[in-house]
N, C-alpha and C positions, 0 to 999 in steps of 0.2 A: 923766633920761636916763642910761643906762649904756653904756659903751664897753668893747670887749674885742678880743682877738685869739684866734681859734680855731685850734688846731693840728690840722689834719685833712688827710688824703690827701697827706701829705708836703709840706704847705705851711702858710702862715699867712694866714688871712682876717680882715681887720679888719671889725668890725661895730659898730653902735650899735642900742640898743633903748630903747623907752619905752612907757609905758602898760600897760594890762591889758585882758583880754577876748579875743575871737577874734583870732587872729594874722593879720597882713598883712605880706608881705615886699615891699620895694621894690627893684627891680633896675635899675641904671643902664644907660645906653647906652654904645656904643663911644666911647672916649677920654674918658669922664666918670668920675665917682665918686659917693660918697654925697652929696656937697654938692648935686647936682642936685635932690635931694628936700627941700631946706631948707624950702620953703614948704608942703609937705604933711606932713612928718614929725610935728611936734608936734601940729598940729590933728587928725590921724588918731589920735594917741595918747590923745585925750580919750575914745575909746570902744573902742580896740583895742590889742592888744599889737603894736607896730609895730617891725619890724626892717629896717634898711637895711645893706647891706654892699658892700664893694669886691670885684668879681670878681678872680680871680687875675690879676696883672699890671697892676692899676689901683689908683689911689689909694694907700692905706696897706697894701694886701695885698702879699704877696710876689710877686716877679717869677718867671715860669716858669723852670725850670732846664733845660729841654730834654727832660725825660721827658714821655711822653704823659699828658694829663689831659683831663677833661671838666668843663665848668662845671656840668652837671646833677649829676654825682657830688659836686662841691664843695658845691652847694646842699643836697643830701640830707645830707651829712656835717655841714654847719653847722646844719641844722634838728635833727638828732639831738643834736649838741653842746648846743644850746639847749633840748632837751627839748620841741620843738614837733612834735606829731604831724600836725597839719593847718594849712595857711596859705593864705589867698587870696594870689595873686601879682599884682603890678603891675610891668610892664616896659616900658621904652622901647627901641626899636630892637634892638640886640643883647641887651639885658636882656629884651625881650619874647620874643626867640627862645629864650633860656634858660628863661623861664617856660613857654612853650608846649611845649618839649621835655620839661621836667620834668613838666608836667601829663599829657603823653602817656605818659611812662614810669611815673609814680606817681599815677594818677588818684584813688586813695583818699585821698591826702594833700592834694589841692587842691580845695577846695569852690568856687573861682571864680578867674577870671583877668580882668585888664584889660590889654589890649595896645594900645600906641601906636606907630605907625610901625614895626611889628615886621618883622624879617627872618624869612623862612621857610626852614627847613632843606629841602634838596632842590630848591629853586627853581633853574631853569637860567637864569643870567644871560646877557645878550647878549655877544657877543665884545667889543663896545666897552666895556660895563660891566666885564667881567672885566679887560680891559687897563688900564682906569683904576684899578681896585683893585690890580692887580698892580704898578702904578707906585709905589704907596704902600709896599708890602712891599719892593720893590727899593730904594727910597730908604732904608728902615730898614736893610737889609743893608749897603748901601754907606756910609751916613753916620750911622747910629745914630738914636736917638730924636728928636733935634732935626730931622734931615732928614725923618724919617717924619712928624712933626707938620706941618712946612712943606708937604710933599706932600699930606697929608690936608686941610689947610685950603685948599689950592689946588684940591682936587677939585671937579669941576662940581656935585656934589651940593649944595655950599654956595653 
């Protein structure tokens, strides 16, 4: 296994890679990081070049600075940094949303996707759903990361 930090798009993205063969990229869900793929990472590396990385603001990747960014652009820059022209994408929740958006933006680079509990861009959430999610963001603004985590874990989703 190899680890590294890619300096791309004015940020630093932490990644791990293992194996050889067709590339597979594992993209974690919201509030998670590369560790969520521990059970799949090395077994997949038996037959594939597997990459898992922390989205901007998660795990060991840099925290956003306030400038606008896009996870899709970060993924493209990471793949370019690693010299990967095509990769199957596997994503959970928010990571699935990133995978789906990337596949739509760059279809020639994605031979396949596997999506689990994926959020869909453009989906209109109910007022109740939006207000529950807004409470998490408000907690973050008022009380920082610890308050946001507590609010998120108290979310009815869980």
